[in-house]
Z-matrix of the N, CA and C atoms (Angstrom, degrees):
N
C 1 1.461
C 2 1.478 1 114.32
N 3 1.300 2 120.89 1 137.34
C 4 1.441 3 122.35 2 177.67
C 5 1.544 4 110.16 3 -67.82
N 6 1.311 5 116.98 4 139.20
C 7 1.452 6 118.31 5 -178.58
C 8 1.493 7 117.63 6 -65.95
N 9 1.313 8 116.40 7 -17.42
C 10 1.513 9 120.15 8 175.54
C 11 1.527 10 106.71 9 -107.28
N 12 1.309 11 113.84 10 102.08
C 13 1.490 12 121.28 11 -174.43
C 14 1.522 13 109.38 12 -98.53
N 15 1.344 14 115.27 13 127.67
C 16 1.453 15 120.62 14 176.55
C 17 1.514 16 107.56 15 -89.74
N 18 1.343 17 115.18 16 116.48
C 19 1.512 18 120.42 17 -174.83
C 20 1.521 19 108.92 18 -112.28
N 21 1.291 20 114.79 19 140.31
C 22 1.449 21 122.09 20 172.67
C 23 1.541 22 107.51 21 -97.99
N 24 1.264 23 116.29 22 99.73
C 25 1.475 24 122.10 23 -174.23
C 26 1.530 25 113.50 24 -96.95
N 27 1.332 26 115.64 25 146.30
C 28 1.451 27 120.92 26 172.91
C 29 1.488 28 107.86 27 -125.37
N 30 1.282 29 115.06 28 136.12
C 31 1.497 30 121.87 29 178.82
C 32 1.463 31 109.91 30 -123.79
N 33 1.331 32 115.20 31 157.82
C 34 1.439 33 123.50 32 177.03
C 35 1.553 34 106.01 33 -84.58
N 36 1.345 35 114.29 34 85.23
C 37 1.442 36 118.58 35 -174.74
C 38 1.540 37 107.97 36 -74.26
N 39 1.326 38 116.88 37 128.36
C 40 1.487 39 119.71 38 -177.47
C 41 1.537 40 109.96 39 -70.79
N 42 1.278 41 114.58 40 148.15
C 43 1.472 42 118.85 41 172.90
C 44 1.513 43 108.41 42 -73.45
N 45 1.358 44 115.80 43 173.86
C 46 1.444 45 118.06 44 178.07
C 47 1.532 46 112.17 45 -61.39
N 48 1.326 47 114.84 46 -39.31
C 49 1.482 48 118.51 47 179.81
C 50 1.523 49 112.18 48 -71.69
N 51 1.350 50 117.07 49 -28.48
C 52 1.462 51 119.70 50 -178.84
C 53 1.525 52 112.60 51 -81.91
N 54 1.317 53 115.87 52 -27.03
C 55 1.418 54 120.41 53 -173.81
C 56 1.513 55 115.41 54 -69.94
N 57 1.334 56 119.58 55 127.21
C 58 1.449 57 120.40 56 171.58
C 59 1.504 58 107.89 57 -120.94
N 60 1.341 59 117.20 58 135.88
C 61 1.460 60 121.33 59 -173.72
C 62 1.504 61 114.25 60 -68.27
N 63 1.364 62 118.43 61 -21.91
C 64 1.475 63 121.02 62 176.12
C 65 1.535 64 107.39 63 -81.91
N 66 1.315 65 118.00 64 76.06
C 67 1.406 66 123.63 65 -168.91
C 68 1.532 67 116.79 66 -110.37
N 69 1.306 68 117.39 67 -7.14
C 70 1.423 69 122.19 68 178.02
C 71 1.532 70 112.22 69 -121.73
N 72 1.344 71 113.32 70 105.50
C 73 1.466 72 121.19 71 179.90
C 74 1.482 73 115.59 72 57.45
N 75 1.336 74 119.18 73 19.17
C 76 1.431 75 125.03 74 179.72
C 77 1.521 76 112.12 75 67.21
N 78 1.306 77 118.76 76 17.89
C 79 1.475 78 125.84 77 -176.58
C 80 1.491 79 108.61 78 -103.15
N 81 1.374 80 115.92 79 128.08
C 82 1.473 81 118.42 80 175.30
C 83 1.516 82 112.05 81 -64.69
N 84 1.321 83 117.35 82 -42.06
C 85 1.443 84 121.46 83 -178.00
C 86 1.517 85 112.17 84 -64.94
N 87 1.290 86 116.52 85 -49.58
C 88 1.460 87 120.75 86 179.38
C 89 1.566 88 111.80 87 -66.15
N 90 1.322 89 115.61 88 -40.31
C 91 1.433 90 118.78 89 -179.01
C 92 1.553 91 111.36 90 -65.99
N 93 1.284 92 118.34 91 -47.65
C 94 1.466 93 117.92 92 -177.26
C 95 1.480 94 111.91 93 -73.97
N 96 1.327 95 119.22 94 -25.64
C 97 1.451 96 118.07 95 173.76
C 98 1.507 97 110.24 96 -68.65
N 99 1.337 98 117.63 97 -41.25
C 100 1.513 99 117.58 98 175.74
C 101 1.588 100 112.09 99 -67.42
N 102 1.302 101 115.64 100 -38.72
C 103 1.460 102 114.66 101 178.96
C 104 1.502 103 110.68 102 -64.50
N 105 1.337 104 118.98 103 -38.11
C 106 1.457 105 121.46 104 175.32
C 107 1.488 106 112.23 105 -64.75
N 108 1.332 107 116.71 106 -35.68
C 109 1.439 108 120.22 107 176.39
C 110 1.536 109 111.84 108 -64.25
N 111 1.356 110 116.12 109 -39.18
C 112 1.453 111 121.44 110 175.77
C 113 1.488 112 111.64 111 -62.04
N 114 1.322 113 116.07 112 -38.70
C 115 1.493 114 119.97 113 175.03
C 116 1.536 115 112.93 114 -63.89
N 117 1.294 116 113.25 115 -42.60
C 118 1.486 117 122.99 116 -173.10
C 119 1.558 118 108.08 117 -65.26
N 120 1.290 119 114.84 118 -48.81
C 121 1.521 120 116.84 119 -170.71
C 122 1.512 121 113.96 120 -66.51
N 123 1.377 122 115.72 121 -21.40
C 124 1.457 123 117.85 122 -179.43
C 125 1.515 124 113.04 123 -68.82
N 126 1.383 125 117.39 124 -13.71
C 127 1.443 126 122.38 125 169.95
C 128 1.493 127 113.32 126 -109.06
N 129 1.339 128 115.47 127 -32.82
C 130 1.487 129 118.35 128 178.36
C 131 1.565 130 112.94 129 -64.74
N 132 1.296 131 113.87 130 -48.04
C 133 1.486 132 115.89 131 -174.83
C 134 1.485 133 116.34 132 -73.49
N 135 1.353 134 121.70 133 -29.00
C 136 1.441 135 120.85 134 165.98
C 137 1.533 136 111.69 135 -58.70
N 138 1.310 137 114.74 136 -40.51
C 139 1.528 138 120.11 137 177.02
C 140 1.515 139 108.75 138 -59.74
N 141 1.356 140 118.77 139 -42.73
C 142 1.429 141 121.18 140 176.89
C 143 1.526 142 111.66 141 -58.21
N 144 1.303 143 115.31 142 -49.05
C 145 1.497 144 119.18 143 -174.04
C 146 1.561 145 109.21 144 -64.86
N 147 1.336 146 118.30 145 -45.12
C 148 1.466 147 121.52 146 -179.31
C 149 1.491 148 110.64 147 -62.54
N 150 1.340 149 114.81 148 -42.96
C 151 1.516 150 120.19 149 -178.21
C 152 1.535 151 109.20 150 -62.64
N 153 1.330 152 118.58 151 -46.52
C 154 1.437 153 118.86 152 179.49
C 155 1.534 154 112.53 153 -66.76
N 156 1.284 155 119.53 154 -39.32
C 157 1.469 156 123.61 155 179.25
C 158 1.541 157 108.93 156 -58.59
N 159 1.325 158 117.24 157 -32.36
C 160 1.465 159 120.66 158 -178.00
C 161 1.509 160 113.77 159 -68.37
N 162 1.328 161 115.58 160 -29.13
C 163 1.470 162 119.50 161 -178.18
C 164 1.524 163 114.02 162 -107.89
N 165 1.332 164 117.44 163 4.60
C 166 1.434 165 119.84 164 -171.90
C 167 1.541 166 111.85 165 -59.20
N 168 1.386 167 117.37 166 -36.87
C 169 1.433 168 121.01 167 -179.44
C 170 1.471 169 112.12 168 -69.98
N 171 1.358 170 119.75 169 -18.13
C 172 1.409 171 122.22 170 -179.30
C 173 1.532 172 113.20 171 -85.45
N 174 1.312 173 116.96 172 -10.01
C 175 1.434 174 121.32 173 -179.08
C 176 1.555 175 108.80 174 -82.42
N 177 1.286 176 116.04 175 114.62
C 178 1.433 177 120.69 176 -170.09
C 179 1.572 178 112.39 177 -89.51
N 180 1.277 179 115.78 178 -20.58
C 181 1.433 180 122.38 179 179.55
C 182 1.533 181 109.78 180 -85.61
N 183 1.305 182 117.23 181 118.73
C 184 1.479 183 121.29 182 -172.77
C 185 1.529 184 110.91 183 -66.75
N 186 1.283 185 118.73 184 -37.94
C 187 1.430 186 122.26 185 -180.00
C 188 1.559 187 109.14 186 -66.84
N 189 1.287 188 117.16 187 -41.43
C 190 1.524 189 118.51 188 177.82
C 191 1.502 190 109.75 189 -69.15
N 192 1.344 191 117.59 190 -34.65
C 193 1.445 192 117.34 191 -178.60
C 194 1.565 193 109.50 192 -67.81
N 195 1.298 194 117.65 193 -32.55
C 196 1.454 195 120.43 194 174.56
C 197 1.526 196 111.20 195 -67.70
N 198 1.352 197 114.84 196 -43.25
C 199 1.474 198 117.88 197 176.21
C 200 1.513 199 112.97 198 -58.17
N 201 1.367 200 114.59 199 -43.77
C 202 1.480 201 116.89 200 177.46
C 203 1.507 202 113.94 201 -65.00
N 204 1.285 203 118.69 202 -34.35
C 205 1.455 204 124.82 203 177.87
C 206 1.556 205 108.78 204 -65.71
N 207 1.356 206 115.14 205 -44.53
C 208 1.483 207 118.64 206 -178.57
C 209 1.585 208 108.50 207 -70.48
N 210 1.326 209 116.91 208 -38.02
C 211 1.463 210 118.87 209 177.48
C 212 1.520 211 109.73 210 -57.49
N 213 1.400 212 115.05 211 -45.49
C 214 1.460 213 119.23 212 -178.31
C 215 1.488 214 111.48 213 -63.26
N 216 1.314 215 118.84 214 -39.53
C 217 1.446 216 124.11 215 -176.50
C 218 1.508 217 108.67 216 -73.63
N 219 1.327 218 121.28 217 -33.70
C 220 1.450 219 119.85 218 171.17
C 221 1.483 220 113.32 219 -65.36
N 222 1.334 221 117.62 220 -43.46
C 223 1.439 222 120.00 221 179.68
C 224 1.491 223 112.87 222 -65.19
N 225 1.335 224 117.01 223 -33.74
C 226 1.462 225 121.25 224 177.11
C 227 1.520 226 110.63 225 -63.84
N 228 1.334 227 117.76 226 -38.56
C 229 1.462 228 121.42 227 175.47
C 230 1.529 229 110.90 228 -64.93
N 231 1.351 230 117.05 229 -40.25
C 232 1.461 231 121.56 230 -179.09
C 233 1.501 232 110.91 231 -57.19
N 234 1.304 233 114.91 232 -56.76
C 235 1.477 234 116.93 233 -172.42
C 236 1.528 235 111.18 234 -67.35
N 237 1.275 236 118.84 235 -29.19
C 238 1.487 237 121.20 236 -179.29
C 239 1.550 238 109.11 237 -70.92
N 240 1.274 239 116.43 238 -39.33
C 241 1.467 240 119.51 239 -179.41
C 242 1.536 241 108.28 240 -71.86
N 243 1.322 242 119.61 241 -38.90
C 244 1.465 243 120.04 242 178.02
C 245 1.534 244 111.37 243 -65.11
N 246 1.346 245 115.37 244 -34.27
C 247 1.461 246 118.69 245 177.07
C 248 1.518 247 110.75 246 -59.32
N 249 1.321 248 117.20 247 -38.43
C 250 1.474 249 120.26 248 177.05
C 251 1.479 250 112.65 249 -56.46
N 252 1.375 251 116.55 250 -48.41
C 253 1.413 252 118.82 251 179.35
C 254 1.522 253 114.36 252 -73.58
N 255 1.311 254 118.02 253 -27.67
C 256 1.503 255 121.09 254 -178.26
C 257 1.506 256 109.45 255 -65.14
N 258 1.290 257 120.15 256 -22.69
C 259 1.432 258 122.31 257 -178.89
C 260 1.565 259 110.01 258 -59.86
N 261 1.334 260 114.34 259 -41.52
C 262 1.489 261 118.83 260 177.89
C 263 1.473 262 110.99 261 -68.12
N 264 1.344 263 119.65 262 -34.55
C 265 1.459 264 121.53 263 -178.32
C 266 1.533 265 108.31 264 -69.86
N 267 1.290 266 118.85 265 -45.61
C 268 1.532 267 120.77 266 179.74
C 269 1.527 268 109.91 267 -64.89
N 270 1.368 269 116.17 268 -33.43
C 271 1.453 270 117.42 269 -179.36
C 272 1.524 271 113.83 270 -64.30
N 273 1.327 272 119.78 271 -17.88
C 274 1.428 273 123.16 272 176.45
C 275 1.473 274 112.30 273 -70.32
N 276 1.346 275 118.56 274 -16.51
C 277 1.443 276 121.69 275 172.44
C 278 1.504 277 114.67 276 72.79
N 279 1.340 278 118.70 277 35.83
C 280 1.486 279 121.77 278 178.60
C 281 1.512 280 108.45 279 -62.36
N 282 1.335 281 116.54 280 124.92
C 283 1.515 282 121.73 281 -178.57
C 284 1.533 283 109.04 282 -60.02
N 285 1.365 284 114.09 283 126.89
C 286 1.461 285 118.54 284 172.64
C 287 1.523 286 115.64 285 89.73
N 288 1.374 287 115.43 286 -11.88
C 289 1.480 288 116.71 287 -169.36
C 290 1.546 289 109.65 288 -69.72
N 291 1.271 290 117.08 289 -44.57
C 292 1.491 291 120.79 290 -178.62
C 293 1.542 292 111.20 291 -60.87
N 294 1.325 293 114.87 292 -37.84
C 295 1.480 294 118.00 293 176.97
C 296 1.494 295 112.77 294 -66.20
N 297 1.324 296 115.15 295 -37.91
C 298 1.474 297 120.20 296 -179.90
C 299 1.530 298 108.61 297 -65.92
N 300 1.291 299 116.77 298 -42.54
C 301 1.495 300 120.34 299 -178.75
C 302 1.539 301 107.40 300 -67.11
N 303 1.321 302 118.51 301 -37.02
C 304 1.443 303 119.31 302 -179.83
C 305 1.555 304 112.24 303 -61.42
N 306 1.295 305 117.23 304 -36.91
C 307 1.448 306 122.57 305 174.24
C 308 1.508 307 110.55 306 -58.54
N 309 1.306 308 115.02 307 -45.17
C 310 1.477 309 121.28 308 177.80
C 311 1.486 310 111.18 309 -58.74
N 312 1.370 311 114.47 310 -46.48
C 313 1.484 312 118.90 311 178.65
C 314 1.511 313 110.95 312 -55.87
N 315 1.330 314 115.63 313 -47.62
C 316 1.513 315 118.46 314 -178.66
C 317 1.502 316 111.70 315 -63.92
N 318 1.324 317 119.21 316 -34.60
C 319 1.472 318 122.65 317 177.08
C 320 1.514 319 110.18 318 -56.53
N 321 1.369 320 117.53 319 -49.07
C 322 1.446 321 119.54 320 -175.89
C 323 1.517 322 113.01 321 -73.17
N 324 1.325 323 114.19 322 -33.08
C 325 1.454 324 118.09 323 174.97
C 326 1.553 325 110.10 324 -65.10
N 327 1.320 326 116.92 325 -35.62
C 328 1.467 327 119.97 326 177.47
C 329 1.504 328 111.18 327 -71.14
N 330 1.315 329 119.42 328 -34.68
C 331 1.485 330 121.95 329 174.57
C 332 1.544 331 109.44 330 -60.54
N 333 1.320 332 116.85 331 -45.88
C 334 1.495 333 118.32 332 -178.12
C 335 1.534 334 109.38 333 -67.73
N 336 1.276 335 117.39 334 -36.27
C 337 1.477 336 119.08 335 -175.65
C 338 1.520 337 114.21 336 -76.83
N 339 1.326 338 117.16 337 -31.60
C 340 1.467 339 119.61 338 -165.19
C 341 1.540 340 113.61 339 -123.83
N 342 1.330 341 117.92 340 -14.38
C 343 1.488 342 120.27 341 -179.92
C 344 1.495 343 111.68 342 -96.15
N 345 1.320 344 117.62 343 162.08
C 346 1.462 345 123.51 344 -178.20
C 347 1.557 346 109.46 345 -82.22
N 348 1.334 347 114.33 346 164.83
C 349 1.412 348 118.77 347 176.11
C 350 1.506 349 110.85 348 -64.02
N 351 1.328 350 116.64 349 -36.68
C 352 1.490 351 121.51 350 177.31
C 353 1.525 352 111.05 351 -59.00
N 354 1.384 353 114.46 352 -43.31
C 355 1.490 354 115.90 353 177.46
C 356 1.507 355 110.86 354 -62.63
N 357 1.333 356 116.77 355 -43.85
C 358 1.476 357 119.97 356 -177.77
C 359 1.515 358 112.47 357 -57.86
N 360 1.342 359 115.31 358 -47.54
C 361 1.502 360 118.96 359 -176.97
C 362 1.545 361 110.07 360 -70.76
N 363 1.341 362 115.68 361 -35.49
C 364 1.450 363 117.84 362 175.70
C 365 1.513 364 113.43 363 -65.96
N 366 1.303 365 115.67 364 -39.29
C 367 1.454 366 122.06 365 175.15
C 368 1.475 367 111.07 366 -58.93
N 369 1.380 368 116.73 367 -49.34
C 370 1.477 369 120.49 368 179.69
C 371 1.532 370 108.80 369 -59.20
N 372 1.335 371 118.74 370 -45.77
C 373 1.468 372 119.14 371 -177.07
C 374 1.518 373 112.49 372 -62.83
N 375 1.353 374 116.92 373 -36.67
C 376 1.445 375 118.70 374 175.28
C 377 1.496 376 113.65 375 -63.44
N 378 1.299 377 116.35 376 -42.21
C 379 1.422 378 119.88 377 -179.08
C 380 1.544 379 111.18 378 -69.39
N 381 1.335 380 116.34 379 -40.34
C 382 1.464 381 119.29 380 -179.69
C 383 1.508 382 110.46 381 -63.92
N 384 1.325 383 117.40 382 -35.74
C 385 1.465 384 116.60 383 -177.69
C 386 1.543 385 109.63 384 -70.18
N 387 1.328 386 117.43 385 -28.96
C 388 1.459 387 123.11 386 175.19
C 389 1.513 388 110.38 387 -70.56
N 390 1.283 389 118.34 388 -48.62
C 391 1.492 390 122.67 389 -176.09
C 392 1.525 391 110.61 390 -69.79
N 393 1.310 392 118.37 391 -29.73
C 394 1.443 393 119.26 392 178.18
C 395 1.515 394 110.82 393 -62.80
N 396 1.331 395 116.09 394 -47.10
C 397 1.487 396 119.05 395 -178.33
C 398 1.526 397 109.47 396 -67.24
N 399 1.329 398 116.89 397 -39.06
C 400 1.485 399 120.60 398 177.25
C 401 1.544 400 108.61 399 -59.99
N 402 1.289 401 114.01 400 -50.02
C 403 1.539 402 118.99 401 -175.04
C 404 1.527 403 110.37 402 -61.30
N 405 1.320 404 117.91 403 -45.64
C 406 1.451 405 119.84 404 -179.48
C 407 1.518 406 111.13 405 -60.36
N 408 1.297 407 119.99 406 -41.35
C 409 1.448 408 123.01 407 -178.65
C 410 1.496 409 112.73 408 -71.09
N 411 1.344 410 114.56 409 -47.41
C 412 1.480 411 117.78 410 -176.53
C 413 1.497 412 114.42 411 -68.72
N 414 1.328 413 117.05 412 -32.08
C 415 1.444 414 119.53 413 178.42
C 416 1.504 415 112.89 414 -65.42
N 417 1.320 416 118.19 415 -39.36
C 418 1.493 417 121.42 416 179.93
C 419 1.505 418 111.47 417 -76.80
N 420 1.365 419 114.96 418 -16.34
C 421 1.479 420 116.72 419 -175.93
C 422 1.530 421 114.16 420 -76.47
N 423 1.318 422 116.05 421 -16.71
C 424 1.517 423 120.65 422 -177.31
C 425 1.466 424 113.82 423 78.68
N 426 1.327 425 118.01 424 6.76
C 427 1.455 426 119.02 425 -178.70
C 428 1.524 427 116.18 426 -53.21
N 429 1.361 428 116.62 427 -39.62
C 430 1.430 429 118.42 428 -175.53
C 431 1.537 430 111.99 429 -80.94
N 432 1.317 431 119.19 430 -6.05
C 433 1.426 432 125.25 431 173.47
C 434 1.536 433 112.08 432 -104.95
N 435 1.268 434 117.39 433 2.05
C 436 1.455 435 123.17 434 -179.54
C 437 1.531 436 109.71 435 -55.09
N 438 1.313 437 118.33 436 143.48
C 439 1.493 438 120.04 437 -176.22
C 440 1.514 439 113.37 438 -67.62
N 441 1.368 440 116.51 439 -17.05
C 442 1.475 441 118.95 440 175.64
C 443 1.500 442 111.94 441 -105.09
N 444 1.345 443 118.89 442 17.27
C 445 1.441 444 122.42 443 171.13
C 446 1.504 445 110.33 444 -94.89
N 447 1.325 446 116.93 445 125.62
C 448 1.497 447 120.69 446 178.19
C 449 1.540 448 107.77 447 -59.11
N 450 1.311 449 116.42 448 127.22
C 451 1.434 450 122.36 449 -171.83
C 452 1.566 451 111.18 450 -56.80
N 453 1.307 452 118.71 451 -49.42
C 454 1.501 453 117.13 452 -177.48
C 455 1.534 454 111.86 453 -59.95
N 456 1.376 455 116.27 454 -41.12
C 457 1.448 456 118.21 455 -177.74
C 458 1.567 457 109.01 456 -70.39
N 459 1.300 458 118.56 457 -41.14
C 460 1.460 459 121.96 458 178.01
C 461 1.494 460 110.16 459 -61.72
N 462 1.324 461 118.98 460 -41.71
C 463 1.458 462 120.69 461 179.56
C 464 1.502 463 110.85 462 -66.73
N 465 1.325 464 117.88 463 -38.00
C 466 1.478 465 121.48 464 178.26
C 467 1.503 466 112.04 465 -59.23
N 468 1.347 467 113.70 466 -50.47
C 469 1.463 468 116.75 467 -175.71
C 470 1.589 469 111.10 468 -74.44
N 471 1.310 470 116.85 469 -31.31
C 472 1.461 471 116.47 470 177.89
C 473 1.537 472 109.82 471 -63.79
N 474 1.320 473 116.49 472 -46.70
C 475 1.480 474 120.91 473 177.47
C 476 1.535 475 110.83 474 -58.75
N 477 1.333 476 116.46 475 -46.21
C 478 1.431 477 120.69 476 179.22
C 479 1.507 478 112.10 477 -58.31
N 480 1.354 479 116.42 478 -48.70
C 481 1.444 480 120.82 479 -177.50
C 482 1.530 481 112.74 480 -66.80
N 483 1.332 482 116.30 481 -36.70
C 484 1.505 483 118.46 482 177.48
C 485 1.487 484 110.40 483 -62.32
N 486 1.374 485 118.52 484 -39.18
C 487 1.436 486 118.67 485 -179.43
C 488 1.518 487 112.91 486 -74.41
N 489 1.332 488 115.96 487 -27.02
C 490 1.439 489 119.44 488 174.05
C 491 1.560 490 110.52 489 -61.67
N 492 1.316 491 115.07 490 -37.79
C 493 1.479 492 119.53 491 175.44
C 494 1.514 493 110.95 492 -66.98
N 495 1.377 494 116.40 493 -40.76
C 496 1.422 495 118.63 494 -178.67
C 497 1.519 496 114.54 495 -60.34
N 498 1.298 497 116.40 496 -41.31
C 499 1.472 498 118.89 497 -175.99
C 500 1.564 499 113.61 498 -103.08
N 501 1.308 500 115.38 499 22.28
C 502 1.443 501 122.37 500 -170.87
C 503 1.555 502 113.30 501 -59.09
N 504 1.327 503 119.21 502 -27.52
C 505 1.450 504 122.12 503 -172.95
C 506 1.526 505 112.23 504 -93.21
N 507 1.306 506 119.77 505 -13.43
C 508 1.458 507 123.51 506 -164.09
C 509 1.526 508 110.08 507 -66.13
N 510 1.337 509 119.73 508 -48.49
C 511 1.478 510 121.76 509 -175.88
C 512 1.499 511 108.91 510 -65.12
N 513 1.331 512 119.04 511 -39.44
C 514 1.458 513 120.97 512 176.59
C 515 1.514 514 111.11 513 -62.89
N 516 1.268 515 116.56 514 -44.37
C 517 1.516 516 121.81 515 -179.18
C 518 1.560 517 110.94 516 -63.69
N 519 1.358 518 116.39 517 -41.42
C 520 1.414 519 118.28 518 178.13
C 521 1.499 520 112.89 519 -66.08
N 522 1.373 521 115.46 520 -41.66
C 523 1.496 522 120.16 521 178.43
C 524 1.459 523 110.31 522 -61.41
N 525 1.374 524 118.65 523 -46.49
C 526 1.430 525 120.58 524 -178.24
C 527 1.523 526 112.03 525 -65.81
N 528 1.344 527 115.58 526 -34.83
C 529 1.471 528 119.86 527 -179.94
C 530 1.517 529 111.29 528 -67.79
N 531 1.324 530 117.84 529 -38.71
C 532 1.474 531 121.10 530 -172.79
C 533 1.546 532 111.95 531 -91.19
N 534 1.328 533 116.03 532 -36.60
C 535 1.478 534 119.37 533 -169.16
C 536 1.538 535 113.37 534 -124.60
N 537 1.314 536 115.12 535 -53.62
C 538 1.469 537 120.04 536 179.62
C 539 1.471 538 117.90 537 63.21
N 540 1.285 539 117.17 538 20.54
C 541 1.494 540 122.36 539 176.77
C 542 1.491 541 112.69 540 -94.61
N 543 1.345 542 115.18 541 102.66
C 544 1.479 543 121.41 542 -174.32
C 545 1.493 544 111.25 543 -63.21
N 546 1.302 545 119.50 544 -48.59
C 547 1.491 546 119.35 545 -172.61
C 548 1.537 547 110.26 546 -65.77
N 549 1.286 548 120.27 547 -41.20
C 550 1.492 549 120.53 548 178.05
C 551 1.519 550 109.62 549 -64.33
N 552 1.329 551 115.85 550 -43.87
C 553 1.454 552 120.09 551 178.46
C 554 1.499 553 111.68 552 -57.48
N 555 1.343 554 116.06 553 -46.29
C 556 1.484 555 120.90 554 178.47
C 557 1.496 556 111.88 555 -59.68
N 558 1.302 557 117.30 556 -41.94
C 559 1.471 558 120.45 557 -177.64
C 560 1.547 559 110.62 558 -69.99
N 561 1.285 560 117.58 559 -46.74
C 562 1.473 561 120.71 560 178.20
C 563 1.504 562 111.42 561 -65.92
N 564 1.361 563 116.40 562 -40.06
C 565 1.443 564 120.47 563 -176.02
C 566 1.538 565 112.32 564 -67.85
N 567 1.359 566 117.99 565 -12.83
C 568 1.455 567 119.42 566 178.92
C 569 1.483 568 109.57 567 -78.99
N 570 1.339 569 120.41 568 -13.35
C 571 1.465 570 121.82 569 -179.24
C 572 1.499 571 114.41 570 -77.21
N 573 1.374 572 121.33 571 -41.30
C 574 1.443 573 118.60 572 -170.28
C 575 1.471 574 119.75 573 -59.27
N 576 1.386 575 121.43 574 -28.75
C 577 1.476 576 117.22 575 179.30
C 578 1.485 577 116.06 576 -69.16
N 579 1.356 578 114.87 577 34.14
C 580 1.490 579 119.41 578 172.21
C 581 1.527 580 110.67 579 -77.54
N 582 1.349 581 115.17 580 -6.89
C 583 1.443 582 118.58 581 -176.58
C 584 1.524 583 114.33 582 -55.75
N 585 1.351 584 120.40 583 -44.61
C 586 1.449 585 118.84 584 175.96
C 587 1.534 586 114.26 585 -57.61
N 588 1.373 587 115.94 586 -34.77
C 589 1.423 588 118.59 587 178.87
C 590 1.521 589 111.32 588 -68.58
N 591 1.375 590 118.45 589 -41.01
C 592 1.416 591 120.73 590 174.08
C 593 1.533 592 112.61 591 -59.74
N 594 1.332 593 114.09 592 -39.83
C 595 1.517 594 117.84 593 179.44
C 596 1.495 595 108.96 594 -64.36
N 597 1.269 596 119.52 595 -39.20
C 598 1.507 597 122.65 596 179.76
C 599 1.487 598 108.99 597 -64.70
N 600 1.366 599 117.10 598 -43.20
C 601 1.474 600 117.86 599 -179.92
C 602 1.548 601 112.30 600 -65.95
N 603 1.319 602 117.71 601 -37.33
C 604 1.420 603 120.07 602 173.79
C 605 1.545 604 111.87 603 -63.74
N 606 1.301 605 114.41 604 -41.20
C 607 1.466 606 117.26 605 179.93
C 608 1.505 607 112.30 606 -60.75
N 609 1.294 608 116.16 607 -27.48
C 610 1.506 609 119.35 608 178.05
C 611 1.530 610 110.84 609 -61.23
N 612 1.327 611 116.36 610 -28.61
C 613 1.475 612 118.83 611 -177.95
C 614 1.494 613 113.00 612 -90.87
N 615 1.351 614 118.36 613 -13.91
C 616 1.466 615 118.47 614 -171.34
C 617 1.501 616 112.43 615 -117.72
N 618 1.301 617 118.52 616 0.80
C 619 1.452 618 118.11 617 176.78
C 620 1.525 619 106.91 618 -156.25
N 621 1.345 620 115.32 619 169.87
C 622 1.411 621 121.93 620 -179.30
C 623 1.537 622 111.47 621 -61.26
N 624 1.338 623 118.02 622 157.91
C 625 1.437 624 121.76 623 -177.79
C 626 1.529 625 111.53 624 -57.79
N 627 1.312 626 118.03 625 -33.65
C 628 1.443 627 121.07 626 -179.28
C 629 1.529 628 112.35 627 -57.08
N 630 1.354 629 114.68 628 -38.52
C 631 1.486 630 117.97 629 -179.45
C 632 1.536 631 112.28 630 -71.22
N 633 1.335 632 117.94 631 -13.75
C 634 1.417 633 120.90 632 177.86
C 635 1.510 634 112.50 633 -62.02
N 636 1.346 635 114.07 634 -43.12
C 637 1.425 636 117.21 635 176.55
C 638 1.546 637 113.80 636 -69.14
N 639 1.359 638 114.55 637 -35.81
C 640 1.442 639 116.48 638 177.62
C 641 1.522 640 112.81 639 -68.83
N 642 1.348 641 117.12 640 -29.77
C 643 1.420 642 121.10 641 177.46
C 644 1.497 643 113.31 642 -63.38
N 645 1.354 644 116.00 643 -20.89
C 646 1.436 645 119.71 644 177.62
C 647 1.526 646 110.34 645 -88.62
N 648 1.313 647 116.46 646 -42.87
C 649 1.478 648 119.42 647 -170.88
C 650 1.525 649 111.71 648 -89.17
N 651 1.276 650 120.49 649 -37.99
C 652 1.476 651 119.49 650 -176.41
C 653 1.529 652 116.06 651 -65.85
N 654 1.353 653 118.81 652 -42.32
C 655 1.458 654 117.14 653 176.68
C 656 1.582 655 112.96 654 -60.51
N 657 1.318 656 114.21 655 -37.98
C 658 1.479 657 117.52 656 176.81
C 659 1.510 658 109.69 657 -65.70
N 660 1.307 659 118.28 658 -42.55
C 661 1.487 660 121.87 659 179.22
C 662 1.531 661 108.20 660 -64.48
N 663 1.319 662 117.48 661 -39.93
C 664 1.444 663 117.25 662 -176.03
C 665 1.561 664 112.88 663 -69.11
N 666 1.350 665 112.72 664 -32.64
C 667 1.465 666 116.44 665 -179.24
C 668 1.489 667 113.51 666 -78.65
N 669 1.317 668 115.39 667 -31.17
C 670 1.512 669 119.02 668 -179.86
C 671 1.493 670 113.40 669 -89.25
N 672 1.315 671 117.25 670 -34.39
C 673 1.436 672 121.55 671 -173.41
C 674 1.552 673 111.92 672 -105.37
N 675 1.330 674 115.76 673 -41.36
C 676 1.469 675 119.39 674 -179.02
C 677 1.511 676 111.97 675 147.85
N 678 1.246 677 117.12 676 167.90
C 679 1.512 678 123.79 677 -178.99
C 680 1.482 679 107.95 678 -84.29
N 681 1.321 680 115.33 679 163.32
C 682 1.470 681 119.59 680 175.18
C 683 1.497 682 111.81 681 -51.16
N 684 1.309 683 120.74 682 147.69
C 685 1.425 684 121.74 683 -179.75
C 686 1.537 685 115.98 684 -58.66
N 687 1.329 686 117.01 685 139.21
C 688 1.456 687 120.14 686 -179.33
C 689 1.485 688 111.87 687 -71.85
């Protein structure tokens, strides 16, 4: 079996009435950070897929080309499943949230229209290096199995993070194969960890200003120290 498995997942997506935003360990900060991540990846991951498809014919190594294809298909599954859950988030009618997400959409459309393929693949590699470390830490923390984590949301993120670990090397391997420029990759790769900032901006629309500070500090505390007590 290939180590990067493309799975067709089905989740018990909550209805608008069933959905409660405090869905991760009963914590406002952790919950809204994850909800913002779910909003973010529905535009980030299509950008990944389109960027890789543009360079697929340039990948001369057949095994790497298959890895890149499987990476793209996993990411396509991720953003589609998050879109299912995001319907309930948008239905809550948080003021300004749709406008904020529209800005994000235009950002990625601009990247595809005006940036080079080398930038695209370097950006993906930078983000994947970030998410790999996050995934490894959060999976062992037990956060998604916490008794105050909503099961469908926990299952969604656990599956997503497990697959991030599975395909963690692909973007790096593609970049090295096509370009191999360390300095450029390092510079471009420093841009993707804007995700926490986007999460904070979204939190501004969905909770009181006091939680905005907690949304920055508590996820870091949870990842480094541990999740809220069971």
